[in-house]
N, C-alpha and C positions, 0 to 999 in steps of 0.2 A: 548368406543373404536372406535365408528363410526367416530368421529372427527379425530382420529389418522390415520385411514385408508384413509379418504378423504384427509388429509394433505399429506400422502405418495404418493397418486395417483395424486396429483396436479402437481408434478414436475417430470421431466425425471429422471430415475435411475442414470444417470450420475451426476446430481446435488447432489443427496444424497451421492454418493461416495465422491464427492468433499467436502461435509459438514463433513463427518466422518474424512477424511484425514486432513482437515483444523483444526478440533478440536485436533486431535492427535499431529500434528506438532506445532501448536501454543501454546498448553499447555507446551510442552517441550521447545519451543523457548522463551516463556516469563518467564520460570524459569531462563533463561540465559540473554536474551536480555537487560533488564534494567541494568544489572551489568557488561556487556561486557566492557563498557567504564571504569569502576572502575578497572576491571581486567587488562586492558591494561595500565591504569594509574599507577597501582602498579608495573607492569612489566617494565614500562619505568621510574622507579625511581621517580615517582611523577611529571613528565613533562607533563602538561596538553596539551600543544600545539603539542608535538610529538604524544601523545595518540590520539588527535583529527585528526591529519594528517593520522595516520594509519587507523583509523575508516573511514576516507574519501576515502580510496582506494577502498572500496567496491562499493559505488555509482559511483566513477570515472570509474571503470571498467564497471559498468552497463551502463553508457552513451555510451561507445564504443560498447559493445556487444549488446546493445539495438537497435543500428542502423541495426543490422543484424537479431536480434531475431524475429521481426515481419515478416520480409520477409521470413525467414526460416519456420516460422509457416504457412504462406500462401502457401508455396511451397511444404513442406513435410508433413504437418499435425500438429495437436495440440498434439497428444499423444506422438510421438517421442521426441518432444521438452520438454514436461513436465517430461517424464521419465529421460532424460539426465540431466535436471536441478536438479532434486531431488537427483540423484546419485552424482553429483558434489558437491551439498551442504552438503550431508552426509559425504563425504570424507573430506571436509574442516572443518566441526564441529569436527570430530574425531581427525583431525590433531592438533587442538588447545590444546588437552590434553597434548601433549608432546612438544609443542612449547615453546622455551625459548628466542631465539634471535629475534632482530628487523626484520631481513630479513625473518625469518620463519613466523612471525606474518603477515608481509606485503604480502607474497606469499599466505598464506591461506585466507587472507581477499580479495585479488584479485580473488582467485578461488571461494569464496563464492559470490562475486559480479557477476561473470559470471553465476553461477547457478541461482541466483535470477532473473537476467535480462532475462534469457531464459524462465523462468516459467510463469511469470505473463502476458505477452502479449498473449501467447498461451492459458492460462487458461481463461482470460477475453474474448478472441475471441470464445472460446469453449462455454461459456454461451450464447453468441449472436447466435451461430450456432443452439443451441437446444431449446432456450426459445423464445416464441412469444414476440413481442414488449411490449404488455400490461402487461406482467409479469416480465419484466427484472429488473426493480427497486426493485421489491419484492424479486427476487432471489439474486440480489447483496446484498440486506439487509440481507437475510438469511445467505449468506456466511460471511458477516461482523459479524453477530451474532455468527456464529461458530468460527470465529477468536477470538472473545472476550470471548467465553467460556474458552479458554485457558488463555486469559489475566486476567480473573477474579481470577483464582486459582494459576496460575504460579508464579507471583512475590513474594507473601508471602512465598511460599514453596521455591522459589529460594533464598530468604534471608538466610534461615536456611542452605540450601545446600552450598551456596556461602561461608558462614562462616566456614563450615566444610571442603569442598573440591570442588572447582569449576569444577574439572575434571569430577565429577559425572554428572553435568548438561550437559556438552559438549557431553559425551557419550550417555546420554539418548536422547538428541536432535538428534544425528546422527542415533540412532536406530529408532526413530519415523519417520524420513525422509525416511528411507529404507522401513518401513511398508507402508507408504503412496505410495511410488513408486510401491510396490508389488500390492497394491489395484488397481492402475491405469492400470498396465499391465494386471491384472486378470479380472477386471470388466468393464473398460471404453473402449468403441469402439472409433474408429476415427470418429470425427464429421464433419471434413471438407469434403464437397462433392468431389467425385473422379474427376469429370470433372473440378472442380476449381483447384485441385492439378495438373492435367495433363496440363491444360492451363498455369499455372504458371511456369511449368518446360520446356515448349517449348521455342525454340530460339526466340529472339525478332523479327527476320525477318519472322517468321511463321505467316500466317494470322490468325491462331487459338490461338496465344499466348495471354496471359493476358496483358492488357495495362500496360505500365510501369508507376509507380507512381512518379510524379514530385512534390516534397514537396511544392514548391512555388505556385502550382496551388490549394493548400488547405489552404487558408488564415484563415478560421474560426478555423480549427484545431490548427494552429500556435498561433492564438490569445488566444484560450482557454488554451493552454499549458502555455503560458507566464503568463496569469492571475492566473493560479493555483500555480505558484511558491511561493507566500507568504504563502499559506496553508502548503505546504510541508516544507517550511522554519521553520514554527512554530513547525511542527513535529520533525524536526531535532534538534531543540533547546531543546525540551522536553526531548529527549533521552540523550543528551550530556551535555547541559549547565544548564538546570533546576536543576539536582542533585547538581551541584557545587554551584548554587545560594542557594539551600536549606541548603547546608552545612554551609553557613554563618549565617543562622537563627535558625537552630535546631541542638541540640546535636545528637539525633538519627535520622539523616537525611535519612539514608537508609530505615528505617521503615516507615518514613513519605512518602518517594517517592513510596515505594511498596504499601502503603495504597492508595495513589492517583491512582496508576495503577489498583489496585483491584476494587476501586469504579468505575473507567471508564469501566472496563470489565464487572462488574456485572450489571451496568445500561444498557449497550448495549445488554447484554443477555436478560434482562427483557423487554426492551422497543423498541429495534430496529425495529422489524417487525411491531409493532403497529404504530410507528412514520412514518415508510416508507409508510404504507397503508394510513395513514391520510394525509401525504404530497402529495399523488397522486391526491388529490382533487383540488390541486392548480397548477398553471403553474410552470414548472420546474425552470424558470429563477427567479421567486419570491422566491421560496424555497431556491435556492442557494444564493440569496442576503441576506436573513435572516441568513443563515448558516455563511456567511462571517462576518456579524455583530456580531454574537455570538462569533466567533473565535477571532475577533478583541478585544472584551471585555476581553477575556481570557488573551490576551497579557498583558493588564494592570493589570488584577487580579494576574497573576503569579508574575508580577514585584513588586506590591505594597501591596499585602495582608499582613496585620500585624500579623496575627495569623493563627493557623491551621484550624479553622472553616471557615474563609473566603477563605482559600486556597481550602478547600473542595467545597465551593460554586463555585469557579472558575473552578474546575474540572468537576462539574456537567454541567456548561454552556458549557465547552469544549466538553463534551460527547454529549450533545444535538446538538451542531453545527456539529460535525462529523457524527452523525446519519442522519442529514438532507443532508449534503454535499455528502457523499460517494456514496450512491445508485443513487442519481439524476445526478451527474456528469458522472458516468459510463454509465447510461442509455442514457444520451445526446450524449456521444461519440459513443455508439452502434447505435444510430439512425442516426448519421451523417455519419458513415463509410459505404462506398460501400462494397458489399459482398466480392469482390476480395481483398479488402484492410483492412479487419477487424483486422488482426494481426498487420499490420503496423500502423494502427490508434492508437490502444492501446499501441503499442510500442513507438510511437512518443510522445503520451500524457504522457507516463510514464517518459519521459526525465525530466519533472519538478521535480520528486523525485530524479533523478540522479544528476541534477545540484545542488540542495540545499543540498543533502546528501554529495556531494563532497566539496562544498565551505562552507556550513553552519557550520560544526563543527569548522573549522579553523577561519572563520570570527567571529563566536560566541565566541571562546576562546579569540581572540584579543579584541573584544568589551567588553566582561565580565571583562577583565583585565584593560581596559582603562576607560570605562564609568559605569561599574557595571551592575548587572543583571536587576535591576529595570528599568533603562533607555533603556537598550537593548530590553527587552520584550515590553516596551511601543512603541518603534520604529517599532517593528514587528506588533503591534496592528494597528498603523497608516497605514502601508503598506496594511494590510488586508482590512481596510475600503475602501481605494482607489481601490484596486484590485477587491473588490466585485462589485463595480459599473461597471467596465469593463466586468467582467464575466457575470453580469446580461444581458448586451447587447449581448455578444457572444452567450450565451445559447439561448436567445430569437431568435436570428438570425438563429442558428442551427436548432432549433425545427420548426421554421416557414418555413425554407427552405425544411426540410424533409416533412412537411405537404403539401407544394406546390407540391413536387414531387409525393407524394402519391395521391393527388387529380388528377394530370395529368394522372397518371397510371390508376386510376379508370375510368376516362372518356374515355381513349383510349381503355380500355378493355370492 
């Protein structure tokens, strides 16, 4: 039990509350998340394009509210934003139980998008607030592991519940979001330093005010965000278009899809921390380039795998790619971000998910209908190869720039 005590002592208590809350909410969320598109598809009388457009409303709203979320997090603190976000998401999940009309589904999806966009910039900045730089990729990996504990068990349970009554999954998800919210209120202190909050709230004319962030003065952040778009595009197609592609190949495609999701979650739970620690031995830009190459191969694998076993192999490669990519890219952003802009940096980087989440489902639906799933996923694979080369350069520049600043600081002190 000594190892367990050492593990608990290794991280700030705030991180362990985040881990517990993430497990609770993602278990509930992954009971529902893989099948939300099918749920909307059925409610929209089998119109894939309309279902994709409704699904796109969440990230579209996220793009708009994301522009304010990071700034609000840097001004008022991480905790208020996280609490408000979870309450909003809980209300939207509960609302799906009784929703019937297109307008109601659209309104609830917009509400859910607002909640999600408020939560993640504040939550990521919170990690940067409390975790030393040398442990950040490890902590992001731990949170990714927690997320996939839910993903490992949720989908297969969700299949059974979805076939009985989808409302049960919506209700359970709303309840878990409220539990997580209560844990944050009860156990997590505000991590943004008081002086940073006060400076951010002062009028721009005040000499003590925090400097205003001008986006065009942060070209490396912009470049990293653009290069991340193909990765999030792949994710958006996995959730919306891949099930439709599987429908053309397998009779019991729901079970096939849920099995792939479970394999992904189980592998992350078992391997994420070990892979993250091993990856720390190598420069971040090289690890990220390898991750892009793995994900590019997955695009071709999803598109052309002739049978279930090769599809599983593609899923294993996908899982390794995301385990390499996630912690390293988040650590790179945390290193690049000045203290006063941490929330805004994560918020702006998160726009890559919003852009592809908004456009990806509709573009994917049109591409799937016109060129087929195999060619569409292959095109995404090519985009990932090209984007990986650009992201390699971006991350190398970001880390080198931060090292230069740190060296200058050490010399001056």
